[in-house]
C-alpha positions in Angstrom: 0.1 0.0 0.0 1.4 3.4 -1.0 1.6 5.6 2.0 3.3 9.1 3.0 5.5 7.5 5.7 6.2 3.9 5.4 8.2 4.2 9.0 5.0 6.1 10.7 2.5 3.3 8.7 4.5 0.3 10.6 5.2 2.6 14.0 1.1 3.4 14.2 -0.1 0.0 13.1 2.7 -2.0 15.5 1.3 0.5 18.6 -2.3 -0.3 17.7 -1.7 -4.3 17.6 -0.2 -5.0 14.4 2.1 -8.1 14.4 5.3 -6.5 12.9 7.2 -8.7 10.2 9.5 -6.4 8.2 10.6 -3.2 10.5 10.9 -0.2 8.3 13.9 -0.6 5.7 15.2 1.8 3.4 16.1 0.7 -0.4 18.3 2.6 -2.8 17.9 2.9 -6.3 21.4 3.4 -7.7 20.2 4.3 -11.1 17.6 7.2 -10.5 19.5 8.3 -7.1 16.0 7.9 -5.1 15.0 5.4 -2.5 12.1 3.7 -1.1 11.2 2.8 2.4 9.2 -0.4 3.0 7.7 -1.9 6.1 5.4 -5.2 6.7 3.0 -6.2 8.8 1.3 -9.5 9.5 -2.4 -9.6 8.0 -3.7 -13.1 8.1 -1.7 -15.9 8.1 1.4 -15.9 6.5 0.0 -12.8 4.1 1.5 -9.5 4.9 0.2 -5.9 4.5 3.4 -3.6 3.1 3.6 -0.2 3.4 5.8 1.7 0.6 6.7 5.5 0.4 9.9 7.5 -0.7 10.9 9.4 -3.7 11.4 6.4 -6.0 8.9 6.7 -9.1 9.4 3.5 -11.0 7.8 0.6 -11.4 8.1 -2.1 -8.7 10.5 -1.8 -5.6 13.7 0.6 -6.2 16.6 -1.5 -7.4 15.0 -3.9 -9.1 16.5 -4.6 -12.8 13.8 -3.2 -15.3 12.9 -5.5 -18.3 11.4 -4.4 -21.2 7.5 -4.3 -21.0 5.6 -7.1 -22.9 4.0 -5.2 -26.1 0.6 -4.1 -25.3 1.3 -3.9 -21.5 0.1 -0.4 -20.0 0.6 -0.3 -16.2 3.0 -2.1 -13.7 1.1 -0.3 -10.6 -2.1 -1.3 -9.0 -4.3 1.4 -9.0 -7.2 -0.3 -6.9 -7.3 -3.5 -4.9 -10.8 -5.1 -5.0 -11.6 -8.5 -3.4 -8.1 -9.7 -2.0 -9.9 -12.7 -0.1 -8.3 -14.2 3.0 -9.8 -17.1 4.4 -9.4 -17.2 8.6 -10.8 -19.8 11.3 -12.1 -16.9 13.3 -13.6 -14.0 11.4 -14.5 -11.7 14.5 -11.1 -11.9 15.7 -9.6 -11.1 12.4 -12.0 -8.2 11.9 -11.1 -6.9 15.3 -7.2 -7.3 14.3 -7.6 -5.0 11.0 -10.3 -2.4 12.2 -7.4 -2.0 15.3 -4.3 -1.7 13.8 -5.0 -0.5 10.1 -8.9 1.3 10.8 -10.2 -0.4 8.2 -14.3 -0.5 8.3 -16.9 -2.9 7.5 -17.9 -2.7 3.8 -20.3 -5.6 3.7 -21.3 -8.9 5.4 -22.8 -12.2 4.3 -23.8 -15.1 5.7 -24.2 -18.4 4.8 -27.9 -18.0 3.8 -26.5 -15.3 1.5 -23.8 -16.9 -0.1 -24.5 -20.6 0.5 -26.2 -23.2 -1.1 -28.5 -26.3 0.1 -25.3 -28.2 1.0 -22.3 -25.6 1.8 -21.9 -21.9 3.1 -19.3 -19.7 4.5 -19.4 -16.2 6.7 -17.8 -13.3 5.0 -17.0 -9.7 5.8 -15.6 -7.1 3.5 -13.5 -4.9 5.0 -12.4 -1.4 3.3 -10.0 1.4 3.9 -11.3 4.9 4.2 -11.7 5.7 0.8 -12.9 2.2 0.2 -10.3 1.7 -2.9 -9.1 -1.4 -0.8 -11.8 -4.1 -0.2 -10.7 -7.2 1.4 -12.9 -9.9 2.1 -12.3 -12.0 5.2 -14.1 -15.6 5.4 -14.8 -18.1 7.7 -16.1 -21.9 7.4 -19.4 -22.2 8.6 -19.7 -24.5 11.7 -22.3 -26.3 13.7 -25.0 -26.3 10.6 -25.4 -29.4 8.1 -23.6 -27.2 5.4 -20.5 -27.7 4.5 -17.9 -25.2 4.8 -17.2 -23.6 0.7 -13.8 -23.0 2.6 -13.0 -26.6 3.7 -14.4 -28.5 1.0 
């Protein structure tokens, strides 16, 4: 996630309960003379949320060797992230974690009755950042019903 200050984003996130994975690290880009700061916190499982800031304006991460683009390819950067789905064992615990450190809010909620079939289902909450350009559904298996979990099948 492109932020104004990756070091500050990491500091505030970890102060608010995020589990740090990569403390703020500066990467120099020798070809442009610019730099980039990256830091990471745990999102869920082995998935991290990476904060990126700095003066580097090129594609990818500072210091990477640039390759010729594939003909017809128009962009290297994500402009919006919609539906990066995570499956977790405890939905409410994950939602509280994301609200606490990232300030994400609930965008939508679905239960097994909403997205399930006669035989399967799951529970889901879609979390969003303030401008709702990042939408992240978080799913948990259904338990205690005759339905099999769509996640576990």
